[in-house]
C-alpha positions in Angstrom: 3.1 -38.1 -75.2 3.8 -35.5 -73.0 4.4 -32.0 -74.7 7.7 -30.2 -74.3 7.9 -27.0 -72.9 10.2 -25.6 -75.8 7.5 -27.0 -78.4 4.7 -25.4 -77.1 6.7 -22.1 -76.4 7.5 -22.1 -80.3 3.8 -22.4 -81.3 2.8 -19.9 -79.1 4.9 -17.2 -80.8 2.7 -17.6 -84.4 -0.6 -17.7 -85.6 -2.7 -19.1 -85.7 -1.4 -21.4 -82.6 -1.0 -17.9 -80.8 -3.8 -17.0 -78.2 -4.9 -20.9 -78.3 -6.1 -22.3 -74.8 -3.2 -24.0 -72.7 -5.1 -27.4 -73.4 -5.1 -26.9 -77.1 -1.2 -26.3 -76.8 -0.3 -29.2 -74.8 -2.7 -31.3 -77.5 -0.8 -30.1 -80.5 3.0 -30.0 -78.7 2.1 -33.2 -77.3 1.5 -35.0 -80.9 4.6 -33.2 -82.8 7.0 -35.1 -84.6 10.3 -33.6 -85.8 11.7 -34.2 -89.2 14.6 -32.9 -91.2 14.4 -32.0 -95.0 17.9 -31.6 -96.8 18.0 -28.6 -99.2 16.3 -28.9 -102.8 14.5 -32.1 -101.0 10.4 -32.5 -102.2 8.6 -33.0 -98.9 5.4 -33.4 -101.2 4.3 -33.2 -104.8 1.9 -31.8 -106.4 -1.3 -33.8 -107.1 -0.4 -36.3 -104.0 -2.7 -36.8 -101.3 -4.6 -35.9 -99.4 -1.9 -35.0 -96.9 -2.8 -36.5 -93.6 -0.4 -33.9 -91.8 0.2 -30.3 -91.0 3.7 -29.3 -90.9 5.2 -26.1 -89.3 8.8 -24.9 -90.1 10.6 -24.9 -87.2 14.2 -23.8 -89.0 15.0 -23.0 -92.6 12.3 -22.3 -95.4 9.8 -24.1 -97.7 9.1 -23.2 -101.4 5.7 -23.5 -102.6 5.8 -24.5 -106.2 3.4 -25.1 -109.3 4.2 -25.9 -112.8 8.2 -25.2 -111.8 7.1 -21.8 -110.9 7.9 -20.6 -107.2 5.0 -19.1 -105.8 5.7 -18.2 -102.2 8.4 -18.9 -99.6 7.5 -19.9 -96.5 9.6 -19.1 -93.6 10.0 -20.1 -89.4 6.4 -20.5 -87.9 4.7 -20.8 -91.2 2.4 -23.9 -91.7 1.7 -25.8 -95.0 -0.4 -29.0 -96.3 -3.5 -27.3 -94.3 -5.7 -26.9 -97.5 -5.3 -30.5 -98.4 -5.4 -32.0 -95.0 -8.7 -30.0 -94.2 -10.2 -30.6 -97.6 -9.4 -34.2 -98.3 -8.5 -33.4 -101.7 -4.8 -33.9 -103.5 -2.3 -31.2 -103.0 -2.7 -28.5 -105.6 1.3 -27.6 -105.5 4.6 -29.0 -104.7 6.1 -28.3 -101.4 10.2 -28.1 -101.5 13.2 -27.3 -98.9 14.9 -24.4 -100.0 17.6 -24.9 -97.6 17.9 -27.3 -95.0 14.7 -27.5 -92.9 13.4 -28.8 -89.4 9.4 -29.0 -89.5 7.1 -30.1 -86.6 4.6 -32.5 -87.6 1.2 -32.8 -86.3 -1.3 -35.7 -87.4 -4.4 -34.6 -89.1 -6.8 -35.4 -86.1 -5.0 -33.3 -84.0 -4.6 -30.2 -86.3 -8.2 -30.3 -87.8 -9.5 -29.4 -84.2 -7.2 -26.3 -84.3 -7.8 -25.3 -87.9 -11.2 -26.2 -89.0 -12.9 -22.6 -88.1 -13.3 -20.2 -90.8 -11.3 -17.4 -89.4 -8.0 -19.5 -89.2 -8.7 -20.3 -92.9 -9.3 -16.8 -93.9 -5.8 -16.0 -92.1 -3.9 -19.0 -93.8 -5.0 -17.8 -97.2 -4.1 -14.2 -96.6 -0.8 -15.3 -95.2 0.1 -17.8 -98.5 -1.0 -15.1 -100.7 1.2 -12.5 -99.0 4.2 -11.0 -101.3 7.3 -12.6 -99.8 9.2 -12.7 -103.4 11.3 -8.9 -102.7 8.6 -7.3 -104.9 9.5 -3.6 -104.7 6.5 -2.1 -104.8 5.1 -0.1 -107.1 1.6 1.2 -108.5 1.0 -1.6 -111.0 1.9 -4.2 -108.3 -0.7 -2.3 -105.5 -3.4 -2.4 -108.2 -3.5 -5.8 -108.9 -3.0 -7.1 -104.9 -5.9 -4.1 -105.0 -8.0 -6.2 -107.7 -7.4 -9.5 -106.3 -8.9 -8.3 -102.6 -12.0 -7.4 -104.6 -15.3 -9.7 -104.5 -14.8 -12.8 -106.9 -18.2 -11.7 -108.6 -16.3 -8.4 -110.2 -14.4 -10.9 -112.3 -17.3 -13.1 -113.6 -17.9 -12.3 -117.4 -21.1 -13.9 -118.3 -24.4 -15.4 -117.1 -23.9 -19.3 -116.9 -25.0 -21.9 -119.1 -27.1 -24.2 -117.1 -28.7 -27.6 -118.0 -30.6 -30.3 -116.7 -29.0 -33.8 -115.8 -30.3 -35.8 -118.6 -29.2 -33.5 -121.1 -27.4 -35.3 -123.8 -23.7 -34.6 -124.0 -23.9 -33.3 -127.6 -26.6 -30.8 -126.5 -24.4 -29.6 -123.7 -21.3 -29.1 -125.9 -23.5 -27.1 -128.4 -24.9 -25.1 -125.8 -21.1 -24.4 -124.7 -19.8 -23.7 -127.8 -22.7 -21.3 -128.8 -21.9 -18.7 -126.0 -17.8 -19.6 -125.9 -17.9 -21.2 -122.7 -15.3 -23.6 -121.4 -17.9 -24.8 -118.1 -21.4 -25.3 -117.9 -23.4 -26.0 -114.6 -25.6 -29.1 -114.2 -28.8 -28.1 -112.0 -29.2 -31.2 -109.3 -31.8 -29.3 -107.1 -30.1 -29.4 -103.7 -26.4 -29.3 -105.3 -24.8 -28.2 -108.8 -22.8 -30.3 -111.1 -20.1 -29.3 -113.7 -18.7 -30.0 -116.4 -15.8 -28.5 -118.3 -14.3 -28.8 -121.9 -11.6 -30.6 -120.3 -14.2 -32.9 -119.0 -16.0 -33.6 -122.2 -12.3 -34.0 -123.7 -11.0 -36.8 -121.1 -14.1 -38.5 -120.1 -16.5 -38.3 -123.1 -14.7 -38.4 -126.3 -11.4 -40.5 -124.7 -13.8 -42.6 -122.7 -15.7 -43.6 -126.3 -19.4 -42.3 -124.5 -22.2 -41.5 -127.1 -22.9 -38.2 -128.3 -26.6 -39.3 -126.6 -25.5 -40.0 -123.6 -26.5 -37.9 -120.1 -24.3 -35.2 -118.9 -24.6 -36.4 -115.6 -22.2 -39.3 -116.9 -19.2 -37.0 -117.2 -19.9 -33.8 -114.5 -18.4 -33.5 -111.2 -20.8 -33.4 -108.4 -21.2 -32.1 -106.0 -19.1 -28.9 -107.3 -17.1 -26.9 -104.7 -19.0 -23.5 -105.0 -18.0 -20.3 -103.9 -19.8 -17.3 -102.4 -20.0 -14.2 -105.3 -18.2 -12.1 -102.1 -15.2 -14.0 -101.7 -11.9 -12.5 -102.1 -10.4 -13.4 -105.5 -7.0 -14.1 -104.0 -8.8 -16.3 -101.6 -10.9 -18.2 -104.3 -7.6 -18.3 -106.4 -5.5 -20.3 -103.8 -8.4 -22.2 -103.3 -8.0 -23.2 -107.1 -4.2 -23.8 -106.9 -4.5 -26.3 -103.3 -7.6 -28.2 -104.7 -6.1 -28.1 -108.7 -9.8 -27.2 -109.6 -9.6 -24.3 -112.7 -13.6 -23.9 -112.7 -15.6 -22.8 -109.6 -19.4 -22.2 -109.9 -20.2 -19.0 -107.8 -23.5 -18.6 -105.9 -25.0 -15.2 -104.3 -25.9 -15.0 -100.8 -29.7 -16.9 -101.4 -27.7 -19.8 -103.2 -28.3 -19.0 -106.5 -25.7 -19.3 -109.4 -24.6 -16.4 -110.5 -21.7 -17.6 -113.3 -18.5 -19.5 -113.3 -14.9 -18.3 -112.4 -11.9 -19.6 -114.0 -8.4 -19.6 -113.0 -7.3 -17.1 -115.7 -10.1 -15.3 -114.9 -8.0 -14.1 -112.0 -4.7 -14.3 -112.9 -6.0 -12.1 -116.2 -6.3 -9.3 -113.5 -3.1 -8.1 -115.1 -3.2 -9.3 -118.6 0.1 -9.5 -119.5 0.7 -11.8 -116.6 2.9 -14.8 -117.3 0.1 -17.2 -116.0 -2.1 -15.9 -119.0 0.8 -16.2 -121.4 1.2 -19.9 -120.6 -2.2 -20.6 -120.8 -2.4 -19.2 -124.5 0.8 -21.1 -125.3 -0.7 -24.4 -123.9 -3.8 -23.8 -126.1 -2.0 -22.9 -129.3 -3.3 -25.1 -132.1 -1.2 -24.4 -134.8 2.4 -22.6 -135.4 0.6 -19.2 -135.9 -0.8 -19.3 -132.8 2.0 -20.2 -130.8 4.1 -17.3 -132.7 1.3 -15.3 -132.2 1.4 -16.2 -128.1 5.1 -15.9 -128.1 5.2 -11.8 -129.4 3.7 -11.1 -125.5 6.6 -12.5 -124.4 8.7 -9.4 -124.2 5.9 -7.0 -123.6 5.3 -9.4 -120.3 8.7 -9.0 -119.3 8.6 -5.1 -119.5 5.3 -5.2 -117.7 6.9 -7.0 -114.9 9.5 -5.1 -115.1 8.1 -1.8 -114.4 5.1 -3.4 -112.2 8.4 -3.8 -109.8 9.2 -7.3 -110.1 13.0 -8.0 -108.8 15.1 -8.9 -112.0 15.4 -12.5 -110.5 11.9 -13.2 -110.6 11.2 -11.6 -114.2 14.2 -13.7 -115.1 12.1 -17.1 -113.7 9.1 -16.0 -115.4 10.7 -15.2 -118.8 12.4 -19.2 -118.4 9.2 -20.6 -117.5 7.5 -18.8 -120.4 10.4 -20.2 -122.6 9.9 -23.9 -121.4 6.4 -23.8 -122.4 7.2 -22.5 -125.6 9.6 -25.3 -126.3 7.2 -27.8 -124.8 4.6 -26.6 -127.3 7.1 -26.1 -130.2 8.4 -30.2 -129.7 4.6 -30.9 -129.8 4.6 -29.8 -133.0 7.4 -30.9 -134.3 6.6 -34.7 -133.1 3.4 -34.4 -134.7 4.8 -33.7 -137.8 7.5 -36.2 -137.8 5.9 -38.9 -136.7 6.1 -41.5 -133.6 9.4 -41.3 -131.9 11.6 -44.7 -132.4 12.2 -44.0 -128.7 11.6 -42.5 -125.4 13.2 -39.4 -125.3 13.6 -36.1 -123.3 14.5 -32.6 -124.5 16.9 -30.6 -122.2 17.6 -27.3 -121.5 20.9 -26.0 -120.6 22.5 -22.6 -119.7 20.5 -19.9 -118.2 17.2 -21.4 -119.0 18.2 -24.6 -116.9 19.3 -22.4 -114.3 15.8 -20.3 -114.6 17.7 -16.9 -115.1 17.2 -16.5 -118.5 17.0 -13.1 -120.4 15.5 -11.8 -123.5 18.6 -11.5 -124.8 19.4 -15.3 -124.2 20.0 -18.2 -126.3 18.5 -21.4 -125.7 21.1 -24.0 -125.6 19.7 -27.6 -125.6 20.0 -31.2 -126.1 18.3 -34.4 -126.6 19.2 -37.8 -124.9 17.1 -40.8 -125.9 16.0 -44.0 -123.6 15.5 -47.6 -123.9 18.6 -48.1 -126.3 22.2 -47.4 -126.3 22.9 -47.5 -129.9 24.3 -44.4 -130.9 25.3 -45.3 -134.3 21.9 -46.5 -135.8 21.5 -43.7 -138.5 17.5 -43.8 -138.2 17.8 -42.5 -134.4 20.0 -39.8 -135.3 18.0 -38.8 -138.4 14.5 -38.9 -137.0 16.0 -36.6 -133.6 17.8 -34.4 -135.8 14.2 -33.4 -138.3 12.6 -33.3 -134.6 15.3 -31.0 -133.5 15.8 -29.0 -136.5 11.8 -28.3 -136.9 11.4 -27.0 -133.1 14.9 -24.6 -133.1 13.4 -23.0 -136.2 10.1 -22.7 -134.6 11.9 -21.3 -131.3 13.9 -19.0 -133.6 10.7 -17.5 -135.1 9.4 -17.2 -131.5 12.0 -14.8 -130.9 15.2 -16.9 -129.6 18.3 -16.6 -130.9 20.6 -19.7 -131.9 23.3 -20.0 -129.8 26.3 -19.0 -131.6 28.8 -22.0 -130.5 26.0 -24.5 -131.6 25.1 -26.0 -128.2 21.6 -26.8 -129.5 20.0 -30.5 -130.1 20.1 -29.4 -133.6 23.9 -30.6 -133.9 24.9 -34.1 -133.9 27.0 -33.6 -130.8 24.2 -32.9 -128.7 21.9 -35.8 -129.4 23.0 -39.1 -128.2 21.5 -41.9 -125.9 21.3 -41.5 -122.0 23.6 -44.5 -121.6 26.1 -42.5 -124.1 25.3 -39.2 -122.4 26.2 -41.0 -118.8 29.4 -42.2 -120.3 31.0 -39.2 -121.3 29.9 -37.7 -118.0 31.8 -40.5 -116.1 35.0 -40.0 -118.5 34.9 -35.9 -117.5 34.9 -36.9 -114.0 37.9 -39.9 -114.3 39.8 -37.3 -116.7 39.1 -33.9 -116.7 41.9 -32.9 -118.4 40.1 -33.9 -122.0 39.9 -31.5 -124.7 36.7 -29.4 -123.8 36.2 -31.6 -120.8 35.7 -28.4 -118.6 33.4 -26.6 -120.9 31.2 -29.6 -121.2 30.8 -30.1 -117.6 30.1 -26.9 -117.1 27.2 -27.5 -120.1 25.9 -30.6 -119.0 25.8 -29.8 -114.9 23.5 -27.0 -116.4 20.9 -29.0 -117.9 17.2 -29.6 -117.0 14.3 -31.7 -119.0 11.4 -29.7 -120.0 9.6 -32.3 -122.3 9.6 -35.9 -123.0 10.8 -38.2 -120.3 11.4 -36.4 -116.8 11.5 -38.9 -114.1 15.0 -40.6 -114.9 17.5 -40.1 -113.4 19.4 -37.9 -116.4 22.8 -36.4 -117.1 23.2 -33.6 -114.1 22.8 -35.9 -111.6 25.9 -38.2 -112.6 28.3 -34.8 -111.0 26.3 -34.9 -107.7 29.3 -36.6 -106.6 32.0 -34.4 -108.0 33.3 -33.6 -104.5 34.8 -36.8 -104.9 37.0 -36.1 -107.5 39.3 -33.5 -106.6 41.1 -33.0 -109.8 37.8 -31.7 -111.5 37.0 -29.5 -108.9 40.2 -27.7 -108.9 40.5 -27.7 -112.6 36.9 -26.1 -112.3 38.0 -23.6 -110.2 40.7 -22.4 -112.5 38.3 -22.3 -115.2 35.8 -20.0 -113.2 38.6 -17.6 -111.8 40.0 -17.5 -115.5 36.9 -15.1 -115.8 37.5 -12.2 -113.7 35.3 -8.8 -113.9 36.6 -6.2 -115.3 38.7 -4.1 -112.9 40.1 -1.2 -115.1 38.8 2.0 -114.5 39.6 5.0 -116.2 38.0 8.6 -114.6 36.2 6.3 -112.1 34.5 4.5 -114.4 34.8 0.4 -114.8 35.9 -0.6 -118.5 35.9 -3.8 -120.2 39.3 -3.6 -121.4 39.0 -7.1 -123.4 35.7 -5.3 -125.2 35.2 -3.8 -128.2 35.8 -0.2 -126.6 37.2 1.4 -123.1 33.9 2.9 -123.1 31.5 -0.4 -122.9 30.6 -3.3 -121.2 29.6 -6.8 -121.5 26.7 -7.1 -118.9 27.0 -10.8 -119.1 30.5 -11.4 -119.8 31.8 -9.0 -117.7 29.2 -9.0 -114.6 27.4 -12.4 -114.5 29.8 -15.2 -116.0 32.3 -14.8 -113.3 29.8 -15.1 -110.5 28.0 -18.0 -112.3 31.0 -20.0 -113.0 32.1 -19.8 -108.8 28.7 -20.7 -107.9 28.7 -23.9 -110.5 32.0 -25.1 -109.2 31.2 -24.3 -105.4 27.7 -25.7 -105.6 29.5 -28.9 -107.3 31.9 -29.2 -104.2 28.7 -28.9 -102.2 27.3 -32.0 -104.1 24.7 -30.0 -106.0 24.0 -30.6 -109.4 21.5 -28.7 -111.6 20.3 -25.4 -109.7 20.3 -22.0 -109.7 23.1 -19.8 -109.2 21.8 -18.7 -105.8 20.9 -21.9 -104.8 24.1 -23.1 -105.2 25.6 -20.1 -103.2 23.4 -21.4 -100.4 24.2 -24.8 -100.7 28.0 -23.9 -100.8 28.1 -21.4 -97.7 26.0 -24.6 -95.9 28.8 -26.8 -96.3 31.6 -24.2 -96.1 33.0 -24.6 -100.0 32.7 -21.0 -99.7 32.1 -18.9 -96.6 28.7 -17.4 -95.4 30.6 -13.7 -96.2 31.8 -14.7 -99.6 28.6 -16.4 -100.8 26.2 -13.8 -99.7 28.7 -10.8 -101.7 28.3 -13.2 -104.4 24.5 -13.1 -104.3 24.5 -9.4 -103.8 26.7 -8.8 -106.3 24.5 -11.2 -108.6 21.1 -9.4 -108.1 23.1 -6.3 -108.4 24.3 -7.3 -111.8 21.0 -9.0 -113.2 19.0 -5.9 -112.1 21.0 -3.4 -114.0 21.0 -6.0 -117.3 17.4 -6.3 -117.0 17.0 -2.5 -117.0 18.9 -2.3 -119.8 17.3 -4.9 -121.8 14.1 -3.5 -121.0 15.2 -0.2 -122.0 16.2 -1.5 -125.5 12.7 -3.3 -126.0 11.0 0.0 -125.1 13.0 1.6 -127.6 12.0 -1.1 -130.4 15.9 -2.8 -130.5 17.1 -5.8 -130.0 17.8 -6.5 -126.4 21.5 -7.1 -125.7 24.3 -7.2 -123.3 26.8 -4.5 -124.2 25.9 -1.3 -122.3 27.6 2.1 -123.0 28.8 3.1 -119.2 27.4 6.8 -120.2 23.9 5.0 -119.9 24.7 3.8 -116.5 24.2 6.5 -113.5 26.5 7.7 -111.5 24.9 5.5 -108.6 24.8 2.5 -110.6 28.4 2.7 -112.1 29.4 3.2 -108.1 27.4 0.2 -107.3 28.9 -1.9 -110.1 32.2 -0.7 -109.6 32.1 -2.2 -105.9 30.1 -5.4 -107.3 33.6 -5.8 -109.6 35.6 -5.1 -106.7 33.9 -7.5 -104.2 33.8 -10.5 -106.7 37.7 -10.2 -107.0 38.0 -10.1 -103.7 36.1 -13.4 -103.7 38.2 -14.9 -106.5 41.4 -13.8 -104.6 40.1 -15.6 -101.4 39.3 -18.7 -103.3 42.6 -18.9 -105.0 44.6 -18.2 -101.7 43.1 -21.1 -100.2 43.9 -23.2 -103.1 47.5 -21.7 -102.8 47.1 -20.4 -106.3 48.6 -17.1 -108.0 45.4 -15.8 -109.5 
């Protein structure tokens, strides 16, 4: 197939294709196929493959996601899938279209001829690890990046534990235990193998092997090694791409000098969310979980002071809240016993949108599968006990209960999936039911965090909302009823419905009007559970909101979230319980001015939406 000039000229603009010989570009361009990925579509999942194609983004953007956290946002001209394609290993992350995206798809046999060189691979590694999350510069962030650029030998903590392949599994485990190692090296002469504590659990214990069996029966060989002069950032990316948590490190002469673990690199910043999630997943008791949870607020303070944007800090907070929720449920199920049916725990509200802050409560619900019998007392008794234990554990972890009892410990929010779906369909058909609009808002902001996560769940029911104009019309009215405070005294924004004329509730006065409007606009665009910014993007794409109105709401949301987090971090640092009510005198004149303009902008958007629907706001 002949290459089109447009494809060749496009590739020529971006590294590593820039500077390639014309023949190489002709080869690449002639192999290109064009793919379309709708916003939110998973292009490939973590752990699949190896990927047999290289993709280059022609238009749109792609998110790199690992365990629910967005690690990177790749834009026009960037490529992805190369690590899995070249290594022949499964993918170490999920690739997801951040918006409607066109990609050039190049087969592996053609792409590998271009990407096999070490200089190209080093370039790609640096590129993917670049900071693209709008993190403001600051000493802490720069220090972290500098440390990640240091040779990986600098983070090796101890000499390696080495054994021969005929060493017994029992003896190998004893050696690891004595020195507190999570992995050991198996000397194979011309190469090395590696055995991790995970291998001992999954291959030896679960596999029923005798402790006298040779360690070679459970090792991975040959182990993938890294040289001790490799940058920590490059090694960390290799770990993510390959799905490997331990790498043997070799000197220039080939001698094994140690083992580097993923959390050795991640722990360069001791309060990072990666290390915290690692501690949560390994907690063996509730007390250990509580100890890990106590580090969450200091993590928020550290990330905030290090220059991370409020939206990114909120995402980290929500992801750690997910991890705490899962471990709390692990302990609850272990205490109560085997569940009578498969079930899932749903995060609701800000946690589901990954927009939680330290003051957020954790709204939740339970849906069980396999049986539609909602009147079975034993089912409710079991799930009520699990929810009560898990909720109590999360309360002890520092999360406040929802004051409106939107929680899985309330029987109203525990039912079979079929019952939830019947309720959702009834709200679509008759949104005038009592509390229908509130419950729709709750259910569309739902996301599974434990148990069955792959089934079509409740929020997906509302993807068809655009076919139900009465529901959308009432949801719009519901959203527009939440107006920002636009009264002014002496140039200050005030919350006329609050406790005092000099205090402002940043959640109800600033955040809720935007999230409610985005929820309605997103549903009208065919979007179910999603973040506020993702909903605004989808709404502008299909015309539910104009591009300018969506950008206005986005800017206002980012500003109010930043002020909200600034306020709560300051409270935490003073030893206070974080909350959303702020005295206006605490805001600088500049922030007061910004906030006032944001309120005016949101109200202007609300008025335009109301006018488009022929309403008197």
